[in-house]
N, C-alpha and C positions, 0 to 999 in steps of 0.2 A: 505492500499500498504505501502511495505518497507520498509526503508530508509538503506539506502547503505553507507556506508567507503568508501572513495575515495582511503587510502591509502592500501583498500585489497582488491581492482580490479586485480586481477591476468592478465594473459596473453588473456588470451580468454574473459574476460569480456573485457580486453580495445581494441581489434581487432571491437569485436561487435558496441560499440561507436562511435570510431576516424575511421574505416574504413567503414565508412554506403554503405548497394548496394543498386543500383536501380535495381537489377536486372531483367539486360536487357537482360545480358549473354542466360540466361535458356530459352529466345523467338526469340533469332536473329535468332535461322535458318530458323521459322520460319513466320516469318517477313522478310525475303530474298524474300523466296518462294511468298508474297503477293506483294513487292515489283516491284518484275520482273514481275509479271505476266500485274500487271499497268503497267507498263513501256511498253509492249506488248501490249497488249491487251486496254487499256485507260480503255470508260465508259464501256465497257459491263462487266471488270472484278471487277470496284468498283460498278456496278449494282449486282453483283455475290456475291458479299462479304456483300454487305448491307444487304442484303438476309439471306444471312448467319452466320453476328456477329450481325448484328442491329435487323434481326426478325420485317425489312421494306421491300415491293415494292417500289425504286427510284423511279418518274416521272419522273422529268423534276430537274437534279443536279442544275440547278442558279436557287436560290434563292433571287436575288439581290432585287425584285421587289419585295417579301412579307416582306423581311428584312425591307424596303423604308413602308413600309403600316402600321407596327407593333405597330407605335405610337400609333393607332388609336385602338388598342383594349387593350393599356396595362393601366393599373389604376393609376390616375395621379397621387398622391401619388406618386406611382412608378416610374414616368418617370420623375416626381420632381427629385428623389435620383438618376437618371440616369447623370440629366443635372448638376447635383449639381456636383457629383462625376468624372464627367467627362471634366468640367471645371476646377475641381482642379487637376486633372491631367496632362490638359493643362497646365496647370499655373503653373508646376512645373516644366515641360519637359520645356518647352521655356527655364528655368532658364539656360539650360545647351546646348544651342545651342552654339557650340563655333565662335567666330569670324577670318574669314582669316585676316594673315596676314603678312608682307612684313620690313624689319629692315637692316637698313646698320652694314656692319661689313668691316671696312673700303674696300669698293671699291666691295666689296662682296655683291652683294644685294640676300639674304636668306629670304625665306615664305615659309606658307603652306598655304592651301586651302582646304576647304571642301566640298564634294558636296554628296546629296542623293543619294543611289542607285534608280532605276529607276523605280522594281518592288520587291515585300515580301510579302509572304505570313502569314498568321499567324490561329497560331491552335485553337480554342478555345473551350475549353471539351461541352459536351452535353449529348445527350442522355438520362437515368431517372433522370438526372439534369440539375438545370441551372446554367450557369456561366456568368452571364451581366458582371460582373469584370474580366475576364479574356478578354475578348473584347476590351474596355476600355484602359487597363493597354498593351493590343498587338496593333490594333492599333494607340491608340493618338499619340505616341512618334515617328511610325513612318510618323504620318503624319507631326508633329512636325516639323520632319529634312526634311521631304522635298520628300517620294518618293511618286513620280507619281500616282502608281497604290497600289495600295494593296489587295490583298483580301484574302479572312480568310472563310477557312473551319471550319462545328460542322455536330458529330452525326447526321444522319437522325432521324428522329422520325417522327408515324402515323401522330401528329403535332409538328412541331418544335415552342418551349418555345418562345414567342412572346417576353417575358423580354430578354432575350439573342438576339434576331430577334435587337430588340428596340437598346437595347445599340450596336450593331455593327453597324446600320445607325449612331446614334446617332457619335459615334466616325466618323467616315468620311469614314467608306472600300467604295471603288471604286465594290467590286464584293465579293458576299456569295454564298457557296456552300455547298450542303449538304452530304456532306461526310467524317469518321469518319476515324480513328482509326490509324494505318500505311498504309490504303489504301489513306486516305489525305495527309499524307508527301508525297509517290509517284507524285499523281497526281499534288499537289504543284509543286514538284521536278523537274519530268517530264515533267508534261503538257500532257491533252488528247482531245481527240474532245472538250471535253465543260469547261477545266477547264483549263486557262491559266496557265503555266510556267513561276516560278518567278527566282529570283536571292537568297535567301534568305528567310531562315520559321523560323521560332520562336515561340514562346511559352509552356506553360506546356501542359501536358499530361501523359498517366499512360503508364508501362511499354513499350508496346506495339510500343505507338510515338514515345517515347524515344529511342527505339532503330529502329524505321525505321529512325530517326534522324542519331541516327547514321551509320544505312547504306545507306544515300544516300548523307554524308558529301564529299565531295570533290567532289562531281559533284555538289552539289549544298550548300550553302553556312549553315549556323547554329548560331542560337546561344548559345548555349550550353543543353545537359545531363542532364538534373533532374529531380529526385526522387520524394519518399511520402515527405509529409511536414512534417519541426520540426520548433521549436521552442525551446529555452534552455532560463528560467530565473535566473541571477544569483541576488540574491539577500542580505539582513546582517538582523541581528536583528529586523531594522525598519519595515522592510516588512510589509507590511498585509499577510496572510497565505492564506484569503479567494482570495487576489487579484491574486496570486502567484497560488494558483490552477485551478482560471478562464484560465487562460494561457493555463493550461496542457488539461484541458479539452476541452477546443477550438479547438490546434491545434489535437487534438487526434480524433477528429470525422470528422477529414477528410478522413481517411485510416487506415483499418490494421493497413500498416508498416508507419505508420507517425513513427517519433521520438521524444519523449515529454518528456523535464530535468527541474530541476532546482535542482540549487547547493549552497551550502550559505555554512558558518562556525558557524553559527549557531542551535546548538541540537534543541532546543523548537522550534524555527522557522520548522525545516526541517519534525518532528512531526509533528507539524499543520496540515502542508501545506498537507500532507500523509492522517492525519486523514480525513480532505477538503475533500480530490479527495475521500475516502472511502461512506462520509456521500449522495454526488454526484450525485452517479457514475449511483448508482438507479432512480435518473430523468433524468436522460441522455436519450432524443427522438433516438441517435444513441448507442444505450448502450452497442451491440455488439463489430460495430466498436472501440468505447472507447476502450472500456474495450481492445481487440486484441490491440493496438497500446499502451495502458497503459503495456502490458504486453512484449511488444515487446521487444528483446535483446540493443536498442539502447537508451532507455525509462529509467527514476527512477528521486529518490530523491534520491540526495546524497549528504553525509557531508563531507565537507573538515576540514583539521586540524587549516583553518587560511585563511581569504580572499584573501589572495596570492597565496595558493593555490587551490582557487575556478577560482579566473582570468585563474591561468595555468589551468584548465583546460576544461575554458571557450575560449579560444581562442588554446586549439588542438583541440577540439568542432568542431570550424566554422560553428556556425549555420544559419542556412538559417536566423531565426528568431530570434535578442538577445533584450531580456526583458530585464531591467538593475533596479529593484529596490530593493534603499538603499540611504542610507539618502544623498552619496557624490558620486554620478550617473557619472557626470563628472569625477571626477577620476579613477575612476574605466574604463570608456569609455578608457579613453587617457591612460591605458593599454593593450589594446585589438585592435587590427588587422584585425582580422581574423571572420567577420561579412557578411552577406549577406545584411541586416537593422537592425538595433537600435530601437528602443523602450524605448526611456528614462524617466522614472519615475510610479508610480503607477497608473496617468491617463491617459494613453499612451500603450492602450490595440494593440497587434496585428491586432486588426480585424478594427482597423482606419487602416493602411497600407494596406492590405489586400481592403478596399472598396472605404476611402472617402478622406484622410488625404491629399493626392497628388501623394502620393511615387511611385515607381512601387511593385508589388508583385510579378515579372516572375524574383526568385533570385536562383541562385546557391544553390546545395544540398548538402549531401554528403562529405562533406568536403571541398567544390570547394570554398568556401569561401575566402579558402587559397591560390589560382592564380588569379582568377576574380569574377568580381561583374554581379552586377544580369541587367537587361533590361535595354538600359536609351536609348537618341535619337544620344548616338554615337553608339550602335549598328547601326544604316539604316546610315551611315555615308560611306565616304571612305574619305582618304588624300590622299593628293597631293602636296609634295615638291615641289619650285619653287628658281630654283636662275638666277639670273646673275651676271656674269662678268665682269669689262671693263682690259684694257690692260694690267697696271699697274696690278694687284689684280692678272692674272695668271700671269703675271712675277717673282711675291712675291710665289709664288706656284707651279712654272715651277719644281725645283730642289728639294722641295718635291716627286711632282705627278714622271714624270720619274724616281724616288728613287726608288721609292715604286715601279713602274710599272714594271720597268727592275727586283726587285729583286721577280716577280712574273714570269717573262718570261711573259712578254705581252711588247713586244718592240714596238707590235704600238698604244696601249695606250698610250706610252712615243710620239711616233712620234708626233702621235695627237696632242702633245703641241710643241713641236718643231721647227713644221710647221706655227706654226700661226709667229714662230718670225724671220721665216728667210726671 
């Protein structure tokens, strides 16, 4: 793998790195047709699309009972791992639950209260692969938030993966449906004869799923539009090149379009990381996928002139996953604001957050971390402000209110204050 100098990057190189595209627009028109058909035809459209896209004849779309029984067929060690991960995710997210509050501001009693959404839909990828971890990441925080009805959709298969079903059940889902892709998002957004419509749709997926979320947004709330997986490793000369390379190879196996980056100011480390990747690539089980991701325009090993330049690069990249492997990782972290999730130290692999540490792995990609964070309990909450004014407090504000109201030409607003003192 070639090491590239940051100072030598041209405008096209920088666009590829810092303006990463999820590929949504390329499928948007086709997705719009899928969404429209599901909204108009319901279960009939879902079964047609399952046959066309998944090669599966779906009988009963509701597989909630199968999810409840899945633990009986799952290996004991795997079930224990699912339960441990679920407990850790639940424990972390319970710390996020905000408290209602009300305070006195000199006669103005002001406060804020939080209430969960009543129903949400969680998309759990599946099909040829199994993603029990995604079930935990979507369902657990929703239930911790207090959502009454959590719906899960996961792609159909001749035999649904028992690990995914077991995780969905352990996470606490209330209903599970065998439907995938854009049609699953449409079903959760608008409802069908079988699938219950929800107030918000969350969860990771391919570009068809992401495009569908973009299409239904406005009719139903969504979390955010996410693209292929990303990691950036910020490292200094004390980092172990084996560990740095391992992070890049791990994320590269997700998707052909995954973005994997290492940036350092140490030329020896950069060269060692590149050599380690070249040496280990032939051993990768998903070699073709990994190789394609490594060749992606938004991937590479980059050499900075200083750690300050490396930090600026990392901040501009705003990675989904940021691994900091350096002698003073806390000092580097203090200089970076934009990252979906941060992994500090040599023994904190991104895989820990992907599966079991407790943090959420549904995170912003494509630079989205500059504007918002990942999935959390707050994703499933609404906030309401509350206020009570006594007569003296309103009197103190009356001139301010009436002056501003009349400046806006809203005399009724001003009059609603004056009448209280007549």
